[in-house]
C-alpha positions in Angstrom: 118.8 85.8 -6.6 117.9 83.8 -9.7 114.3 82.6 -9.9 114.0 78.8 -9.5 112.2 76.9 -12.1 108.7 76.1 -10.9 107.6 74.3 -14.0 105.6 71.1 -13.1 105.1 72.1 -9.5 101.7 72.3 -7.8 100.1 75.8 -7.3 101.0 75.5 -3.5 104.6 74.8 -4.3 104.7 77.7 -6.8 103.1 80.0 -4.2 105.7 79.0 -1.6 108.5 79.8 -4.1 106.9 83.1 -4.8 106.7 83.9 -1.1 110.4 83.1 -0.7 111.3 85.2 -3.7 109.3 88.1 -2.2 111.1 87.7 1.2 114.5 87.9 -0.5 113.6 90.8 -2.8 111.8 92.9 -0.2 114.3 92.7 2.7 117.7 94.3 2.2 120.7 92.5 3.5 119.6 88.9 3.2 122.4 86.6 2.1 120.7 83.2 2.1 117.3 81.8 3.0 116.4 78.2 3.6 113.2 76.3 4.5 114.0 73.1 6.3 111.9 70.1 7.1 111.6 68.7 10.7 114.2 66.1 9.8 116.7 68.7 8.6 116.3 68.4 4.8 116.4 71.4 2.6 113.0 72.0 1.1 113.3 75.5 -0.5 116.2 77.8 -1.0 116.9 81.4 -2.0 120.0 80.0 -3.8 118.6 77.7 -6.5 121.9 77.5 -8.3 123.3 75.7 -5.3 120.4 73.3 -4.8 122.6 70.7 -6.5 124.6 70.7 -3.3 121.6 69.2 -1.5 121.8 66.3 -3.9 125.5 65.7 -3.8 128.1 64.9 -1.1 130.5 67.4 0.2 133.4 66.0 -1.9 131.5 67.0 -5.1 131.2 70.7 -4.1 133.5 72.8 -6.2 133.5 76.0 -4.1 133.2 74.7 -0.6 130.4 75.0 1.9 130.6 78.7 3.0 127.4 80.6 2.2 125.4 77.9 0.5 121.7 77.3 1.3 122.4 73.6 1.8 124.8 74.4 4.6 122.4 77.0 6.0 119.8 74.2 6.2 122.3 72.2 8.2 122.9 75.0 10.6 119.2 75.9 10.9 118.4 72.3 11.7 121.1 72.1 14.4 120.1 75.3 16.0 116.4 74.3 15.9 117.2 71.0 17.6 119.3 72.8 20.2 116.7 75.4 21.1 113.9 72.8 21.3 116.0 70.8 23.7 116.8 73.9 25.8 113.1 74.8 25.9 112.2 71.4 27.1 114.8 71.5 29.8 113.6 74.9 30.9 109.9 73.8 30.7 109.4 76.9 28.6 107.0 75.6 25.8 107.6 75.7 22.1 110.3 77.8 20.4 109.0 80.5 18.2 112.2 82.1 17.0 116.0 82.2 17.6 118.4 85.0 16.6 122.2 84.9 16.7 124.0 88.2 16.2 127.6 87.8 15.1 130.3 90.3 14.2 129.9 89.6 10.5 126.2 88.8 10.2 123.1 87.5 11.8 121.3 84.2 11.8 117.5 84.0 12.3 115.5 80.8 12.8 111.7 80.7 13.0 109.3 77.8 13.4 106.9 77.4 10.5 104.7 74.3 11.2 105.1 70.7 12.2 108.8 71.2 13.0 109.6 72.9 9.7 111.9 75.9 10.1 112.7 79.1 8.2 116.4 80.1 8.4 117.8 83.4 7.3 121.5 84.5 7.1 121.6 88.3 7.1 124.4 90.7 6.4 126.1 92.6 9.3 124.2 95.8 8.4 120.7 94.2 8.0 117.9 95.6 10.2 117.1 92.8 12.5 113.6 94.0 13.3 112.7 94.2 9.6 114.1 90.7 9.0 112.1 89.3 11.9 108.9 91.1 10.8 109.2 89.7 7.2 110.0 86.3 8.4 106.9 86.3 10.6 104.9 87.3 7.5 106.4 84.5 5.5 105.6 82.0 8.3 102.1 83.2 8.7 101.4 82.8 5.0 103.3 79.6 4.5 102.5 77.7 7.6 99.0 76.5 6.6 100.1 75.3 3.2 103.3 73.5 4.2 101.5 70.1 4.4 103.4 66.7 4.4 102.4 66.3 0.8 103.9 69.7 -0.1 107.1 69.0 1.8 107.4 65.7 -0.1 106.9 67.5 -3.4 109.5 70.2 -2.6 112.0 67.7 -1.5 111.5 65.6 -4.6 111.9 68.7 -6.8 115.3 69.3 -5.2 116.4 65.7 -5.7 115.4 65.6 -9.3 118.3 65.8 -11.7 118.3 69.0 -13.7 117.4 68.4 -17.4 119.2 70.0 -20.2 120.6 73.3 -18.8 123.6 73.6 -16.5 122.2 74.3 -13.1 
């Protein structure tokens, strides 16, 4: 993972980037991580080189959608909506986490706050309990700082056009 540029961001935004970087570096087998707002927009990504995909349409993508954090955000948002609807139909309260185990990987979705979600795409050999534990740590640390103002700042930092360097 390449560290995203945090120049010009608030200390809360830099701390959230730091937490995400630690999650990716400390947990073996993570392929992609995304923080998604309640309206499905990518806020933060473990894949900063592909953040441009969140700014452009699908036709502008040179390598296709597979594996990008922007597409993980779409999947996380959809699964989040589906599980919230299921919980309402079952009268089961709020959804805390969702895990999908597949032949070639795993998908984890955990609620952060105010409808925001943390999504993780893990490799087939990742330790699911370790992933879930570290996600819970991230959510515990990030939930109280992920205010509407910070979500707006993170979204605007993704939408800003890169200056100078090829990103």
